[in-house]
N, C-alpha and C positions, 0 to 999 in steps of 0.2 A: 181906368184900369180895373180889370176883374181879378179876383183871387179865386174864382171858381175853378175847380179841377175838371179836366175832361172825363166824361163817363164813356168809356170805349165800349163799342159793341160790334159784333160780327153779324152779318146778314143771316137771317134764317134760311136763305137759299144756298148758303155755303155748304159744300159737300164735305167739310171737315178734312179735306186732303192736305191741309197745311198751307195752301196757296191762297190766302185770304187777305183782304184789307179790312181794317177796322176804322170806324168813324166815331166822332164825338159831336153829335148834333146839338148837345146841350149848350154849347158855347155860341151858337149862331146869334141869339138875341143880344148877348152882351158884347160880343167882339165883331160880329159881322162875318166871321169865318167859321169854317168847318174843318177841323183837323182830320187828316187821313194818314194812316200808317200801315206798315206791313205787320201782320199778326205774328210772323216768325221773329220779328225784331222789335218787341214792345219798348225796349229802351233806346231804340234807334231814332232816327229823325222822323218827323211828321211834316206833311205838307199842309199848309194852311190855305185852303181854297176859299175864295169869297163865296158867300152863301148863294148868290145868284148863279155863279158859275157851277157850283156843285149841283144845284137844282136843274140847270140845263143839261148837265152831264147825265144825271139819273134819268131825266126825261128822254134823252137820246137813247139810253140803254133800253128803256121800256119800249120805245118806238122801233127798236131794231136797227137804228142808224149805224151801229158798230158791228153788226153781224158780218162774219166773214164767210159764212157757208151759204 
C-alpha cells in the first residue's frame, strides 16, 4: 500500500477553457494505476486507469484514432 499523494497536472495542450482532465502519473510505479479526474471537480471522483490502458489511450489520441473530423 502506498501513502504517496497524487500530484495532479493538466496537459500543456489544454486551452484553459475549463473542460480539462487532470492526471496523476506519479502513482503509476507504486500502484500500477493512473488516476484521472475532471479539473472542474477536484474533490469529485477520479478514475483509476491501469497504466497500460492509459498508455494505449494516449497513444491512440496521438495517432488520431479518436478524431471525429
